[in-house]
C-alpha positions as CSV (number, residue, x, y, z in Angstrom):
1,X,89.6,-37.5,2.3
2,X,86.8,-35.9,4.2
3,X,83.2,-36.7,3.2
4,X,81.3,-33.9,1.7
5,X,78.2,-32.8,3.7
6,X,74.8,-34.1,2.6
7,X,72.7,-31.6,0.8
8,X,70.0,-30.1,3.0
9,X,66.6,-31.8,2.7
10,X,63.6,-29.5,2.2
11,X,61.1,-29.9,5.0
12,X,58.0,-31.7,4.1
13,X,55.0,-29.3,4.3
14,X,51.9,-30.8,5.9
15,X,49.6,-29.5,3.2
16,X,46.6,-31.1,1.6
17,X,45.4,-30.7,-2.0
18,X,42.3,-28.6,-2.5
19,X,40.3,-31.8,-3.0
20,X,41.5,-33.2,0.4
21,X,40.9,-30.0,2.4
22,X,38.1,-30.4,4.9
23,X,35.0,-28.5,4.1
24,X,33.3,-26.5,6.8
25,X,30.2,-28.0,8.2
26,X,27.1,-26.7,6.5
27,X,24.9,-24.6,8.7
28,X,21.4,-26.1,9.3
29,X,18.8,-24.5,7.0
30,X,16.4,-22.3,8.9
31,X,12.8,-22.4,7.8
32,X,11.0,-19.1,8.0
33,X,8.3,-19.1,10.6
34,X,4.8,-19.8,9.3
35,X,2.7,-16.6,8.9
36,X,0.3,-16.1,11.8
37,X,-3.2,-15.9,10.6
38,X,-5.3,-13.1,12.0
39,X,-7.7,-14.1,14.8
40,X,-11.4,-13.5,14.8
41,X,-10.9,-10.7,17.3
42,X,-8.3,-9.0,15.0
43,X,-10.7,-9.2,12.0
44,X,-13.6,-7.9,13.9
45,X,-11.5,-5.1,15.4
46,X,-9.8,-3.9,12.2
47,X,-11.1,-5.1,8.8
48,X,-14.7,-5.4,9.7
49,X,-14.7,-2.2,11.7
50,X,-13.5,-0.3,8.6
51,X,-16.3,-2.0,6.5
52,X,-18.9,-1.0,9.0
53,X,-17.5,2.6,8.9
54,X,-17.9,2.6,5.2
55,X,-21.5,1.4,5.5
56,X,-22.1,4.1,8.1
57,X,-20.8,6.7,5.6
58,X,-23.1,5.4,2.9
59,X,-26.1,5.5,5.2
60,X,-25.1,9.0,6.2
61,X,-25.3,10.1,2.6
62,X,-28.7,8.5,2.3
63,X,-30.1,10.0,5.5
64,X,-28.6,13.4,4.8
65,X,-31.5,14.2,2.4
66,X,-34.2,12.7,4.6
67,X,-33.0,14.6,7.7
68,X,-33.0,17.9,5.9
69,X,-36.5,17.2,4.7
70,X,-37.8,16.4,8.1
71,X,-36.2,19.3,9.8
72,X,-36.8,21.8,7.0
73,X,-33.3,23.2,7.3
74,X,-32.5,23.6,3.6
75,X,-34.5,23.9,0.5
76,X,-34.7,21.0,-2.0
77,X,-32.0,22.4,-4.2
78,X,-29.5,22.8,-1.4
79,X,-30.3,19.3,-0.2
80,X,-29.5,17.8,-3.6
81,X,-26.3,19.9,-3.9
82,X,-25.1,18.9,-0.5
83,X,-25.7,15.2,-1.3
84,X,-23.8,15.5,-4.5
85,X,-20.9,17.3,-2.8
86,X,-20.8,14.6,-0.1
87,X,-20.6,11.9,-2.8
88,X,-17.8,13.8,-4.6
89,X,-15.8,14.2,-1.3
90,X,-16.0,10.5,-0.5
91,X,-15.0,9.5,-4.1
92,X,-12.1,12.0,-4.0
93,X,-11.0,10.8,-0.6
94,X,-10.9,7.2,-1.9
95,X,-8.9,8.1,-4.9
96,X,-6.5,10.2,-2.8
97,X,-5.9,7.3,-0.4
98,X,-5.3,5.0,-3.4
99,X,-2.8,7.3,-5.2
100,X,-0.8,8.4,-2.2
101,X,-0.9,4.9,-0.5
102,X,-1.2,6.7,2.8
103,X,0.0,4.6,5.7
104,X,-2.6,4.2,8.4
105,X,-1.6,3.9,12.1
106,X,-3.0,0.4,12.4
107,X,-1.2,-2.2,10.3
108,X,-4.2,-4.4,9.7
109,X,-6.4,-1.6,8.4
110,X,-4.9,-1.5,4.8
111,X,-6.1,-5.0,4.2
112,X,-9.7,-3.7,4.6
113,X,-9.3,-1.7,1.3
114,X,-10.1,1.7,2.7
115,X,-10.0,3.4,-0.8
116,X,-12.6,1.1,-2.2
117,X,-14.8,1.5,0.8
118,X,-14.8,5.3,0.5
119,X,-15.4,5.1,-3.2
120,X,-18.3,2.6,-2.7
121,X,-19.9,4.9,-0.1
122,X,-19.6,7.9,-2.5
123,X,-21.2,5.8,-5.2
124,X,-24.2,4.9,-3.1
125,X,-24.6,8.5,-2.1
126,X,-24.5,9.6,-5.7
127,X,-27.2,7.1,-6.6
128,X,-29.4,8.3,-3.8
129,X,-28.8,12.0,-4.7
130,X,-29.7,11.6,-8.3
131,X,-32.7,9.5,-7.5
132,X,-33.9,12.0,-4.9
133,X,-33.5,14.8,-7.5
134,X,-35.7,12.8,-9.9
135,X,-38.3,11.1,-7.7
136,X,-38.7,13.4,-4.8
137,X,-38.2,16.9,-6.2
138,X,-38.7,16.5,-9.9
139,X,-35.5,18.5,-10.7
140,X,-34.5,15.9,-13.3
141,X,-36.7,14.3,-15.9
142,X,-36.8,10.6,-16.6
143,X,-34.4,10.8,-19.4
144,X,-31.8,12.8,-17.5
145,X,-32.1,10.6,-14.4
146,X,-31.8,7.5,-16.6
147,X,-28.6,8.8,-18.2
148,X,-27.0,10.1,-14.9
149,X,-27.7,6.9,-13.0
150,X,-26.4,4.8,-15.8
151,X,-23.2,6.9,-16.0
152,X,-22.7,6.4,-12.2
153,X,-23.2,2.7,-12.5
154,X,-20.8,2.2,-15.4
155,X,-18.2,4.6,-13.9
156,X,-18.4,2.5,-10.7
157,X,-17.6,-0.6,-12.6
158,X,-14.7,1.0,-14.4
159,X,-13.3,2.3,-11.1
160,X,-13.4,-1.3,-9.9
161,X,-10.4,-2.0,-12.2
162,X,-8.4,0.0,-9.6
163,X,-10.4,-0.6,-6.4
164,X,-11.3,-4.3,-6.5
165,X,-14.2,-6.7,-7.1
166,X,-16.5,-5.4,-4.4
167,X,-16.9,-2.1,-6.2
168,X,-17.5,-4.0,-9.5
169,X,-20.4,-5.9,-7.9
170,X,-21.9,-2.7,-6.5
171,X,-21.6,-0.9,-9.9
172,X,-23.1,-3.8,-11.8
173,X,-26.0,-4.2,-9.4
174,X,-26.7,-0.5,-9.4
175,X,-26.5,-0.4,-13.2
176,X,-29.1,-3.2,-13.6
177,X,-31.4,-1.6,-11.0
178,X,-31.4,1.9,-12.6
179,X,-34.2,1.2,-15.1
180,X,-36.4,0.2,-12.2
181,X,-35.8,3.5,-10.4
182,X,-36.9,5.7,-13.3
183,X,-40.5,5.6,-14.5
184,X,-42.1,7.2,-17.5
185,X,-45.7,7.8,-18.7
186,X,-44.9,6.2,-22.1
187,X,-42.2,3.5,-21.7
188,X,-39.9,3.1,-24.7
189,X,-38.0,-0.2,-25.0
190,X,-35.2,1.0,-27.2
191,X,-33.4,3.2,-24.7
192,X,-33.5,0.3,-22.3
193,X,-32.0,-2.0,-25.0
194,X,-29.2,0.4,-25.8
195,X,-28.5,1.0,-22.1
196,X,-28.3,-2.7,-21.3
197,X,-25.9,-3.2,-24.2
198,X,-23.6,-0.5,-22.8
199,X,-23.8,-2.0,-19.3
200,X,-23.1,-5.5,-20.5
201,X,-20.1,-4.4,-22.7
202,X,-18.6,-2.5,-19.8
203,X,-19.1,-5.5,-17.5
204,X,-17.6,-8.0,-19.9
205,X,-14.6,-5.7,-20.7
206,X,-13.9,-5.3,-17.0
207,X,-14.3,-9.1,-16.4
208,X,-11.8,-9.9,-19.1
209,X,-9.4,-7.2,-17.9
210,X,-9.3,-8.4,-14.4
211,X,-10.2,-12.1,-15.2
212,X,-13.3,-12.0,-13.0
213,X,-15.4,-14.9,-14.2
214,X,-18.1,-14.2,-11.6
215,X,-18.6,-10.7,-13.0
216,X,-19.1,-12.0,-16.5
217,X,-21.6,-14.6,-15.2
218,X,-23.4,-11.9,-13.3
219,X,-23.7,-9.8,-16.5
220,X,-25.3,-12.8,-18.2
221,X,-27.7,-13.3,-15.3
222,X,-28.7,-9.6,-15.3
223,X,-29.2,-9.6,-19.1
224,X,-31.3,-12.8,-18.8
225,X,-33.5,-11.3,-16.1
226,X,-34.1,-8.1,-18.1
227,X,-34.9,-10.3,-21.1
228,X,-37.6,-12.1,-19.1
229,X,-39.0,-8.8,-18.0
230,X,-39.1,-7.5,-21.6
231,X,-40.9,-10.8,-22.6
232,X,-43.6,-10.0,-20.1
233,X,-44.0,-6.5,-21.6
234,X,-44.0,-8.0,-25.2
235,X,-46.9,-10.3,-24.3
236,X,-49.3,-7.4,-23.7
237,X,-48.0,-5.1,-26.4
238,X,-50.2,-5.2,-29.5
239,X,-48.0,-2.8,-31.5
240,X,-45.0,-5.2,-31.4
241,X,-42.4,-2.7,-30.3
242,X,-41.4,-4.6,-27.3
243,X,-41.2,-7.8,-29.2
244,X,-38.8,-6.3,-31.7
245,X,-36.7,-4.7,-28.9
246,X,-36.6,-8.2,-27.2
247,X,-35.3,-9.8,-30.4
248,X,-32.5,-7.2,-30.6
249,X,-31.7,-7.5,-26.9
250,X,-31.4,-11.3,-27.1
251,X,-29.3,-11.2,-30.3
252,X,-26.9,-8.6,-29.1
253,X,-26.5,-10.0,-25.6
254,X,-25.8,-13.5,-27.0
255,X,-23.2,-12.0,-29.4
256,X,-21.5,-10.1,-26.5
257,X,-21.5,-13.3,-24.3
258,X,-20.1,-15.3,-27.1
259,X,-17.4,-12.8,-27.9
260,X,-16.1,-12.2,-24.4
261,X,-16.7,-15.6,-22.8
262,X,-16.3,-18.2,-25.6
263,X,-14.2,-16.7,-28.4
264,X,-11.7,-14.1,-27.0
265,X,-10.4,-16.2,-24.0
266,X,-9.6,-19.1,-26.3
267,X,-8.0,-17.4,-29.3
268,X,-4.5,-18.5,-28.3
269,X,-5.5,-22.1,-27.6
270,X,-4.4,-24.7,-30.2
271,X,-6.8,-27.3,-31.6
272,X,-4.9,-30.1,-29.8
273,X,-5.4,-28.3,-26.4
274,X,-8.9,-27.2,-27.0
275,X,-11.6,-28.5,-24.6
276,X,-15.3,-27.7,-24.1
277,X,-15.9,-24.6,-22.0
278,X,-19.1,-25.5,-20.2
279,X,-19.4,-22.1,-18.4
280,X,-19.3,-20.3,-21.7
281,X,-21.7,-22.7,-23.3
282,X,-24.2,-22.2,-20.4
283,X,-23.8,-18.5,-20.8
């Protein structure tokens, strides 16, 4: 009998299980290059150049009235109107740059905050124009100048919520200086007290909105300095009007500082996590 042929043997495949398959070598991780800090020459040539340009615009608004006076080119009314228009143009240009986010040809210039610079220059020009209309030409009485200058200062602080802290400092400083720019034959302390309350409330609200502790501290310092000035007036006032106004000023300013610096920031803090806030206590 012939032997039957052996069954064919399936060839052994040289395969590996998924666990045994070689894994490709991991590529070395590449670290991003460290950002190159701007040199002193780049800062002087871009950012500071823009700030100097904004200062030049502000000085141009201040000198516009003076030059027209010396040359006698325009009458007093036209000078005031031109100053006001120049201020509006600068503020409108700053807002236009902010809204449209216009790209400038130099990449480093946007870091100089061109919109805030233009707005600040327009604010300074507006302050100078209103003050000239009151002190130089007498177009505006003390009450009107006081209200207009106060509106400009508070509006500047509110615009700082969009344009940055530099404009907030300018608006707060201008607001606290306004009462010194307006004189009256019979000073009345109560409009001053109401005005300082409005300025402090706007400053505290902006400080809480943008979390600018320095702005709140500056409001406290300004209110304290005006309280010291009112104390000097109360010392020589026999009627007692300044003393009563000083009492109201101190009470309301303390209440505002306590509400915005001591109470509101810590409402969500539990008793276990509570700690003394020495800045609020000092304020």
